[in-house]
Structure formats: structure tokens, C-alpha cells
RODO-2510 file (C-alpha; in nm, 4 decimals, decimal comma):
residues 409
     n   res          X          Y          Z
     1     m    13,4819    -1,8676    12,3519
     2     n    13,4388    -1,5336    12,2300
     3     s    13,2441    -1,3970    11,9672
     4     s    13,4287    -1,3764    11,6627
     5     k    13,5044    -1,8044    11,7062
     6     q    13,1190    -1,8326    11,7789
     7     l    13,0567    -1,6595    11,4373
     8     l    13,3256    -1,9133    11,2529
     9     e    13,1806    -2,1674    11,3918
    10     a    12,8580    -2,1157    11,2965
    11     e    12,9802    -2,0130    10,9870
    12     q    13,1964    -2,3341    10,8991
    13     a    12,8664    -2,5645    11,0208
    14     l    12,6424    -2,3576    10,7663
    15     f    12,8427    -2,3861    10,4566
    16     p    12,6490    -2,6500    10,2901
    17     i    12,3335    -2,4491    10,3184
    18     f    12,5253    -2,1531    10,1726
    19     s    12,5874    -2,3187     9,8706
    20     g    12,2656    -2,4418     9,8308
    21     i    12,1444    -2,0894     9,8532
    22     d    12,4011    -1,9544     9,6172
    23     t    12,2546    -2,2335     9,3563
    24     q    11,8926    -2,1202     9,4182
    25     v    12,0116    -1,7411     9,3855
    26     k    12,1629    -1,8515     9,0623
    27     q    11,8165    -2,0081     8,9423
    28     n    11,6178    -1,7461     9,0103
    29     l    11,8511    -1,4405     8,8646
    30     k    11,8565    -1,6817     8,5368
    31     r    11,4465    -1,6477     8,5562
    32     v    11,4515    -1,2257     8,6131
    33     l    11,7359    -1,2309     8,3185
    34     e    11,5009    -1,4289     8,0881
    35     a    11,2555    -1,2105     8,1597
    36     f    11,4446    -0,9159     8,0894
    37     r    11,5718    -1,0448     7,7302
    38     r    11,2261    -1,1483     7,6423
    39     h    11,0668    -0,7888     7,6667
    40     r    11,3861    -0,6219     7,4836
    41     v    11,4184    -0,4362     7,8278
    42     g    11,6529    -0,1380     7,7057
    43     a    11,8063     0,1835     7,8250
    44     h    11,5023     0,3407     7,6730
    45     h    11,2739     0,2167     7,9439
    46     f    11,4640     0,4334     8,1916
    47     a    11,2821     0,7352     8,0734
    48     g    10,9295     0,8313     8,2618
    49     v    10,6692     1,0601     8,1739
    50     s    10,4839     1,3552     8,3449
    51     g    10,1627     1,4108     8,4472
    52     y     9,9065     1,1657     8,3862
    53     g    10,1715     0,9028     8,3472
    54     h     9,9830     0,8057     8,0153
    55     d    10,1969     0,5582     7,7950
    56     d    10,4800     0,4995     7,9854
    57     l    10,6662     0,2884     7,7824
    58     g    10,9315     0,1685     8,1129
    59     r    10,5923     0,1386     8,3469
    60     q    10,4275    -0,0633     8,0779
    61     t    10,7315    -0,2691     8,0199
    62     m    10,8252    -0,2959     8,3730
    63     d    10,4551    -0,4667     8,4369
    64     l    10,5488    -0,7527     8,2058
    65     v    10,8674    -0,8471     8,3021
    66     f    10,7593    -0,8355     8,6668
    67     a    10,4026    -1,0556     8,5564
    68     d    10,6919    -1,3101     8,3466
    69     v    10,9372    -1,3134     8,6962
    70     m    10,6581    -1,3983     8,8952
    71     g    10,4499    -1,7170     8,6892
    72     a    10,1652    -1,4297     8,6047
    73     s     9,9102    -1,2986     8,3551
    74     s     9,9496    -0,9254     8,4312
    75     a    10,1288    -0,7314     8,7034
    76     a    10,1124    -0,3292     8,8213
    77     v    10,4083    -0,1898     8,9771
    78     r    10,3413     0,1018     9,1023
    79     v    10,5397     0,3604     9,3220
    80     q    10,2060     0,4975     9,4274
    81     f    10,1661     0,2101     9,6661
    82     v    10,2747     0,3543     9,9853
    83     s    10,3556    -0,0003    10,1609
    84     g    10,2878    -0,3633    10,1048
    85     t     9,9317    -0,2947    10,3717
    86     h     9,8397    -0,0433    10,0689
    87     a     9,8700    -0,2777     9,7638
    88     i     9,7076    -0,5690     9,9785
    89     a     9,4182    -0,3484    10,0709
    90     c     9,3774    -0,2310     9,6895
    91     a     9,3660    -0,5666     9,6201
    92     l     9,1058    -0,6690     9,8820
    93     f     8,8534    -0,3739     9,8157
    94     g     8,9171    -0,4239     9,4531
    95     v     8,7838    -0,7777     9,4328
    96     l     8,5562    -0,8073     9,7252
    97     r     8,1676    -0,6373     9,7436
    98     p     7,9375    -0,6133    10,0075
    99     g     7,8081    -0,8969    10,1073
   100     d     8,1043    -1,1264    10,0133
   101     e     8,3288    -1,3483    10,2650
   102     m     8,6959    -1,3137    10,3049
   103     l     8,8180    -1,6234    10,4778
   104     a     9,1666    -1,5621    10,6167
   105     v     9,2919    -1,9447    10,6609
   106     v     9,6662    -1,8801    10,8538
   107     g     9,5326    -1,7373    11,1550
   108     s     9,5125    -1,3625    11,2234
   109     p     9,6791    -1,1200    10,9937
   110     y     9,9572    -0,9115    11,0517
   111     d     9,8679    -0,6159    11,2478
   112     t     9,8537    -0,3713    11,0125
   113     l     9,5628    -0,5557    10,8253
   114     e     9,3313    -0,5424    11,1608
   115     e     9,2578    -0,1893    11,0676
   116     v     9,1791    -0,2914    10,6964
   117     i     8,9616    -0,5497    10,7746
   118     g     8,7934    -0,3676    11,0832
   119     l     8,8977    -0,5817    11,3388
   120     r     9,0217    -0,2722    11,5113
   121     g     8,9556     0,0833    11,4593
   122     h     8,6292     0,2572    11,3382
   123     g     8,4352     0,4361    11,0622
   124     q     8,7269     0,4432    10,8539
   125     g     8,6149     0,2747    10,5619
   126     s     8,7374    -0,1041    10,6440
   127     l     8,6002    -0,4177    10,4894
   128     i     8,3512    -0,4690    10,7636
   129     d     8,2491    -0,1020    10,7033
   130     f     8,1645    -0,1946    10,3537
   131     g     7,9030    -0,4942    10,4532
   132     i     8,2201    -0,7665    10,3812
   133     k     8,1789    -1,0614    10,5975
   134     y     8,5203    -1,1739    10,7728
   135     r     8,6236    -1,5019    10,9067
   136     e     8,9406    -1,6814    11,0213
   137     l     9,0587    -2,0336    11,0797
   138     p     9,2738    -2,0540    11,3859
   139     l     9,6046    -2,2483    11,3638
   140     t     9,6597    -2,5634    11,4950
   141     k     9,8116    -2,5771    11,8467
   142     a    10,1445    -2,6927    11,7165
   143     g    10,0919    -2,3425    11,5041
   144     t    10,0273    -2,5106    11,1661
   145     v     9,7313    -2,4639    10,8655
   146     d     9,4354    -2,6633    11,0096
   147     y     9,3707    -2,8467    10,7141
   148     d     9,0837    -3,0406    10,8533
   149     a     8,9212    -2,7323    10,9215
   150     l     9,0153    -2,5685    10,6019
   151     s     8,8278    -2,8953    10,3818
   152     q     8,5113    -2,7852    10,5135
   153     a     8,5597    -2,4089    10,5576
   154     v     8,4827    -2,2599    10,2199
   155     g     8,1198    -2,1959    10,0936
   156     n     7,9046    -2,0450     9,8284
   157     s     7,9669    -1,6558     9,9618
   158     t     8,3438    -1,6880    10,0255
   159     r     8,4976    -1,4958     9,7613
   160     l     8,8334    -1,4790     9,9016
   161     v     9,0726    -1,6839    10,0791
   162     f     9,3679    -1,4835    10,2418
   163     i     9,7103    -1,6612    10,2739
   164     q     9,9751    -1,5017    10,4832
   165     r    10,2695    -1,6138    10,3787
   166     s    10,5134    -1,4891    10,6523
   167     c    10,4779    -1,5575    10,9920
   168     g    10,4040    -1,1525    11,0383
   169     y    10,4211    -1,1206    11,4302
   170     s    10,3348    -1,4983    11,5245
   171     w    10,5451    -1,7625    11,6575
   172     r    10,4662    -2,0084    11,3577
   173     s    10,6414    -2,1426    11,0255
   174     s    10,6141    -1,9177    10,7587
   175     l    10,4428    -2,1110    10,4398
   176     s    10,6543    -2,3012    10,2148
   177     i    10,5847    -2,2415     9,8027
   178     a    10,4233    -2,6567     9,8522
   179     d    10,2033    -2,5047    10,1337
   180     i    10,0820    -2,2284     9,9659
   181     e     9,9892    -2,5270     9,6418
   182     k     9,8063    -2,7216     9,9081
   183     i     9,6252    -2,4420    10,0656
   184     i     9,4861    -2,3540     9,7421
   185     y     9,4218    -2,7232     9,5890
   186     i     9,2014    -2,7940     9,9069
   187     v     9,0201    -2,4390     9,8778
   188     k     8,9445    -2,4340     9,4904
   189     q     8,8214    -2,8320     9,5527
   190     q     8,5400    -2,6686     9,7432
   191     n     8,4573    -2,3767     9,5105
   192     p     8,6728    -2,3050     9,2054
   193     h     8,5351    -1,9847     9,1774
   194     t     8,6843    -1,8398     9,5344
   195     v     8,9939    -1,5634     9,4822
   196     c     9,3403    -1,7346     9,6585
   197     f     9,5034    -1,4104     9,7166
   198     v     9,8549    -1,4269     9,8777
   199     d    10,0027    -1,2022    10,1170
   200     n    10,3785    -1,2307     9,9596
   201     c    10,5657    -0,9837    10,1794
   202     y    10,8894    -1,0884    10,2782
   203     g    10,8557    -1,3873    10,0621
   204     e    10,9694    -1,2981     9,7081
   205     f    11,2406    -1,5105     9,5713
   206     i    11,3348    -1,7271     9,8715
   207     e    11,2121    -2,0393     9,6641
   208     e    11,2407    -2,1043     9,2611
   209     k    10,8520    -2,0358     9,2401
   210     e    10,6087    -1,7944     9,3391
   211     p    10,2532    -1,8411     9,4532
   212     t    10,1395    -1,7601     9,1231
   213     h    10,3382    -2,0263     8,9991
   214     v    10,1260    -2,2845     9,1712
   215     g     9,7540    -2,1306     9,1323
   216     a     9,7556    -1,8246     9,3455
   217     d     9,4963    -1,5799     9,1760
   218     l     9,6482    -1,2495     9,2792
   219     i     9,9729    -1,1951     9,4880
   220     a    10,0738    -0,8704     9,6626
   221     g    10,3688    -0,7128     9,8315
   222     s    10,6240    -0,4375     9,8847
   223     l    10,9032    -0,2878     9,6756
   224     i    11,1028    -0,1958     9,9861
   225     k    11,1130    -0,5369    10,0536
   226     n    11,2534    -0,8109     9,8353
   227     p    11,1610    -0,7420     9,4794
   228     g    11,3085    -0,3531     9,4841
   229     g    11,6272    -0,5161     9,5597
   230     t    11,7037    -0,2423     9,8329
   231     v    11,7290     0,0108     9,5721
   232     v    11,3869     0,1149     9,4782
   233     s    11,2814     0,4265     9,7091
   234     a    10,9126     0,3276     9,7386
   235     g    10,6318     0,1435     9,5680
   236     g    10,4362    -0,1816     9,6152
   237     y    10,2863    -0,4447     9,3409
   238     v     9,9753    -0,6531     9,2716
   239     s    10,0193    -0,9852     9,0057
   240     g     9,8160    -1,2590     8,8766
   241     r     9,4807    -1,3050     8,6574
   242     e     9,4639    -1,0122     8,4530
   243     d     9,1126    -0,8757     8,5564
   244     l     9,1847    -0,8996     8,9384
   245     v     9,5239    -0,7069     8,8818
   246     e     9,2891    -0,4679     8,6810
   247     a     9,0670    -0,4250     8,9943
   248     a     9,3025    -0,3808     9,2178
   249     a     9,4712    -0,1066     8,9913
   250     c     9,1229     0,0634     9,0169
   251     r     9,1276     0,0964     9,3672
   252     l     9,4715     0,2439     9,3799
   253     t     9,3994     0,5425     9,0723
   254     a     9,0048     0,5163     8,9915
   255     p     8,7687     0,3333     8,7904
   256     g     8,8475     0,3804     8,4150
   257     i     9,1977     0,4531     8,4802
   258     g     9,3029     0,1778     8,6516
   259     s     9,6644     0,0613     8,5809
   260     a     9,6900     0,3173     8,2371
   261     g     9,7627     0,6095     8,4661
   262     g    10,0143     0,7233     8,7528
   263     a    10,3629     0,8845     8,6514
   264     t    10,6543     0,6948     8,7598
   265     f    10,8565     1,0153     8,9013
   266     d    11,2089     0,8938     8,6372
   267     q    11,2291     0,5761     8,9243
   268     n    11,1928     0,3250     8,6144
   269     r    11,5508     0,2618     8,6099
   270     l    11,5808     0,1840     8,9923
   271     l    11,2750    -0,0355     8,9363
   272     f    11,4487    -0,2788     8,7092
   273     q    11,7518    -0,2679     8,8450
   274     g    11,5929    -0,3868     9,2034
   275     l    11,4516    -0,6830     9,0151
   276     f    11,7542    -0,7526     8,8687
   277     l    11,9419    -0,7544     9,2308
   278     a    11,6540    -0,9168     9,4425
   279     p    11,7779    -1,2542     9,3931
   280     q    12,1131    -1,2018     9,5123
   281     i    12,0394    -0,9910     9,8155
   282     v    11,7452    -1,2059     9,8991
   283     g    12,0156    -1,4762     9,9190
   284     e    12,2650    -1,2760    10,1451
   285     a    11,9509    -1,1700    10,3844
   286     m    11,8938    -1,5857    10,4098
   287     k    12,2521    -1,6679    10,4474
   288     g    12,1927    -1,3747    10,7561
   289     n    11,9463    -1,5421    10,8980
   290     h    12,0622    -1,8927    10,9317
   291     l    12,3787    -1,7696    11,1019
   292     t    12,1598    -1,5809    11,3490
   293     a    11,9610    -1,8448    11,3946
   294     y    12,2445    -2,0610    11,4661
   295     v    12,4222    -1,8315    11,7076
   296     f    12,1449    -1,7558    11,9341
   297     d    11,9961    -2,1172    11,9498
   298     k    12,3273    -2,1875    12,0720
   299     l    12,3011    -1,9053    12,3311
   300     g    11,9873    -2,1129    12,4514
   301     y    11,7420    -1,8744    12,2895
   302     p    11,3687    -2,0145    12,1245
   303     v    11,4633    -1,9680    11,7583
   304     n    11,2090    -1,9752    11,4769
   305     p    11,3211    -2,1154    11,2119
   306     l    11,5354    -2,3302    11,3214
   307     p    11,9001    -2,2835    11,2457
   308     m    11,9192    -2,5825    10,9947
   309     s    11,6104    -2,5383    10,8328
   310     p    11,5217    -2,4282    10,4771
   311     r    11,4224    -2,0603    10,5070
   312     r    11,0642    -1,9329    10,3618
   313     d    11,1112    -1,5379    10,4049
   314     v    11,3632    -1,3036    10,5067
   315     i    11,2608    -1,3092    10,8571
   316     q    11,4234    -1,4970    11,1708
   317     a    11,2361    -1,5124    11,5418
   318     i    11,4187    -1,5056    11,8253
   319     k    11,2315    -1,5173    12,1972
   320     l    11,4390    -1,2745    12,4203
   321     g    11,1686    -1,3113    12,7101
   322     t    11,2186    -0,9802    12,8658
   323     p    11,1267    -0,6147    12,7208
   324     e    11,4867    -0,5094    12,8011
   325     k    11,6660    -0,7931    12,5877
   326     l    11,4554    -0,6892    12,2745
   327     i    11,5092    -0,3038    12,3496
   328     a    11,8966    -0,3916    12,3711
   329     f    11,9394    -0,6318    12,0491
   330     c    11,7398    -0,3244    11,8536
   331     r    12,0062    -0,1104    11,9889
   332     v    12,2642    -0,3121    11,8830
   333     v    12,1369    -0,3290    11,5253
   334     q    12,1198    -0,0020    11,5184
   335     q    12,4416     0,0840    11,6442
   336     h    12,5576    -0,1222    11,3624
   337     s    12,3925    -0,0102    11,0948
   338     p    12,5060     0,2467    10,7779
   339     i    12,2514     0,5009    10,8514
   340     d    12,1364     0,7014    11,1607
   341     s    12,4046     0,4295    11,3471
   342     y    12,4121     0,7188    11,6381
   343     v    12,0038     0,7213    11,7264
   344     e    11,8827     0,5187    12,0030
   345     p    11,5572     0,3178    11,9281
   346     v    11,2625     0,3726    12,1660
   347     p    10,9429     0,1608    12,1876
   348     w    10,6670     0,3978    12,0250
   349     e    10,3321     0,3965    11,8979
   350     m    10,3485     0,3109    11,5788
   351     p    10,0142     0,3732    11,3370
   352     g     9,8176     0,0405    11,2115
   353     y     9,9985    -0,1502    11,5290
   354     e     9,7776    -0,2647    11,8548
   355     s    10,1177    -0,2726    12,0729
   356     k    10,4337    -0,0317    12,1581
   357     v    10,6985    -0,1262    11,8739
   358     v    11,0993    -0,0585    11,9084
   359     m    11,2226    -0,1015    11,5796
   360     a    11,6212    -0,0767    11,4467
   361     g    11,6015     0,0655    11,0904
   362     g    11,9511     0,2650    10,9705
   363     t    11,8372     0,1522    10,6380
   364     f    11,9185     0,3819    10,2933
   365     i    11,5343     0,3737    10,2052
   366     e    11,3356     0,4629    10,5130
   367     g    11,1666     0,1540    10,6697
   368     s    11,3180    -0,1182    10,3842
   369     t    11,3258    -0,4403    10,5546
   370     l    11,5478    -0,6378    10,3033
   371     e    11,8146    -0,4111    10,4758
   372     f    11,9546    -0,5196    10,7628
   373     s    11,6861    -0,4210    11,0445
   374     a    11,4879    -0,5786    11,3505
   375     d    11,1940    -0,4791    11,5529
   376     g    10,9052    -0,6230    11,7754
   377     p    10,6167    -0,5460    11,9649
   378     l    10,6278    -0,4687    12,3255
   379     r    10,4306    -0,7669    12,4190
   380     e    10,5005    -1,1231    12,5932
   381     p    10,7126    -1,3144    12,5445
   382     y    10,9165    -1,0048    12,3978
   383     i    11,0061    -1,1401    12,0595
   384     v    11,2633    -0,9480    11,8145
   385     y    11,2220    -1,0455    11,4235
   386     s    11,5228    -1,0094    11,2633
   387     q    11,5585    -0,9667    10,8792
   388     g    11,6854    -0,8480    10,5563
   389     g    12,0563    -0,7870    10,4889
   390     t    12,2584    -0,6884    10,1646
   391     h    12,5624    -0,8932    10,2728
   392     r    12,6296    -1,1487    10,5188
   393     a    12,9314    -1,0198    10,6076
   394     h    12,7315    -0,7228    10,7453
   395     i    12,5115    -0,9563    11,0079
   396     a    12,8175    -1,1330    11,1293
   397     i    12,9356    -0,7978    11,1885
   398     a    12,6715    -0,7284    11,4022
   399     l    12,5955    -1,0431    11,5404
   400     e    12,9612    -1,0110    11,6882
   401     a    12,8326    -0,7223    11,9414
   402     l    12,4902    -0,9322    11,9979
   403     i    12,6378    -1,1863    12,1386
   404     d    12,8177    -0,9762    12,3542
   405     a    12,4926    -0,7484    12,4344
   406     i    12,2699    -0,9787    12,4895
   407     g    12,4636    -1,2523    12,6486
   408     p    12,3246    -1,6496    12,7170
   409     a    11,9720    -1,7144    12,7412
***
């Protein structure tokens, strides 16, 4: 069977799932539209201010709209966050104090957070450098949260529980909103004062609720991922309980300034437009992930999630088994990207990552992972993480070439 026929078979098999995604997109878009209407967003909110950024009406309204969409009391949406990792770091340093304990409950965190915590690197001002204790609960052998261990893990000094929603560079299922709600319930039963913090990267608009709808005290993420809708140039967000959001904002700026400062550099229109576009584009990325999983499952490769399984983020993992296939996959994705299609991805030492990483990212916004991209660390078992996609057709075009280039397992 040629690649075109394989794609057609996949799309026909997945049609009921695609229809369900369209229904969910409509519900999420309705939530966004209602927030825009409730806060009377108008063209005058697109204007920005210079200098300190005081009294920026557009920024203030964006914070209100974003918090509303996330089911939270507060939000700080800022172009000054350089990445999701930066937003997460500001949240952690804002909440935690010397002597506090941070407990990671979904195994090891994503590579870029290891130096923030202090698991790698020395003397750069990590959490551990500042006397913050760190513990993590390993996953079960099945790769799931160890709920039995969690039910006895939270102590009086456990100031913050860290919940990573996405799988990151690990072969586990990403968390559903129901999973997150269960974790929060178990934590709060032991210590109601423990802050439940969710790394929400890659997960926004995947379901009809966000972690803050089900009890998370604080969440953080990147605007060049889902909520930026592929048009926001840079930035990130924190959202949740007002005092915790302000504490994170004080780490981004300075105590006493917090969320009151920060010029938006005439980006307000894109921030609003990206949030409006986000549900639709996340839906397209989900469809593309289902297609990718279906095709590579048929080729004999282990895939996570499985083709017919519900999506929990915009990432599709494929265990390719060799460095050659991992590099070849990324090169084909790059060749079928709108930007820099002529560039050949090569493994390199990327800041914040433990292993060499090969990345395909021919995106309009550099590093955008809601746009179609792929990457993976050069370590066994050589898993590629395919992510994003502005429209299903683009991913299908690349998949035809990937079928031919990678071949059966």
C-alpha cells in the first residue's frame, strides 16, 4: 500500500474521533468568546504603553480574560517570560522559601527544570542552592502516578506539590484533567495548605477544563505553545490564586512592582488574537497526532498515546529505536516545514538539556511547538516527540514523506 492510501485509510478510521474533537473545539472557543464579551474587549485594548508599562489597559484586560478562560481568580500574561521554563521558575521561586519542601509527584521533571531545581549544575542560584528541599515520587512500573505512595507522601513542610501535566521526554501517559483532580484531592486531604502547582505546558485547550477548574492553586505555561495560537511572538503566563500569581510576578519583575510593570511592546493585539485562535489550532494538532500515531502504529512502531486513545497534550511520541531513524524523522519534518525547509537538523548540545537533542522546527515563531515540529534526545530508546500542527493537512503531507523515509519497524 502506498503512502497516500495509508493516509486515506487512517483518516477514514479516525473520522469519528475528528468529529468529537470539532465538538470540543466549539466548547472551548465558546468559553474564550464568553470571556472576551464579559470583559468588553475592544480595539482600544490593542494599544500599549512604553517605559515602565504602568496602567496598560490592554495588559490588565488580557490578565482578566485569561484568568476567566482558565477558571482562575488571577493571571499574569507577559511577553517578558522567555519560555515556559522561565514562567515555571518564577512560580517556584515566588512560592517557595528556604526550608520548604517541593515534592514532584509524577516522576522526574522535564530536562530544562533539572537545573532550576538543582539536580544538575552548581552555584547558579537553583532552588536547592537556596535551601529548598526536593523530593520526587517515582512512577509505578506501568508508568502511572503511584497513588498509594502519594497518599502518604505530603508532610507539614511540603509547601508545594509539582505536577507535570505533559510526559516531557519520558515514556508515560500525560495527565488528564481527571488525573490532576485526583492528585490534588489526595494532596489536600493530607495538607490543605500545600500549594498544588501544575506545569501546564502543551496541555491548554486539550480538554474542556484546565487544572485551575479542578482545584490547582497555580499553573504556568508558554505562549509559544498552545495559548499563543501560533501568532504570539514570545512570552508565558502564570494563573491561579491571586496571591500566588502576584508572588510569581514579583520574581519576574521585583518585589513591590510585581504584576504592575512590564511594557507589552505593542503585542496586545497578538496576545488577544492568539488566545482566540488557540482552541481551533490545538484541535488541528490533536487530529494530526492521531494521524501520526495511527500511521506509525501500522508500521510496527510503539507509539504513545495509542492511535485511538484520547489526547492529553499536543505531543505524539514514537519509539524509533535507532539514532539514524530519529535524525531522519526530524529531517523530513524540517523539509516539509514552511520556514527553513532547506536546513538540515543535526544533534547539538542545547542549553538546559542533559543529552544532545535533534530538533525540526521550521516554524514562523522560533521554537513554537503548536506549529508542526519534532524533536528528541539522542539517547536510547531513541524516541521522537512529534508535536503541534496548525492544520491536519500539513501533517498529512509530511506523513506521506515520513512513511517512505522511515519505513516499517
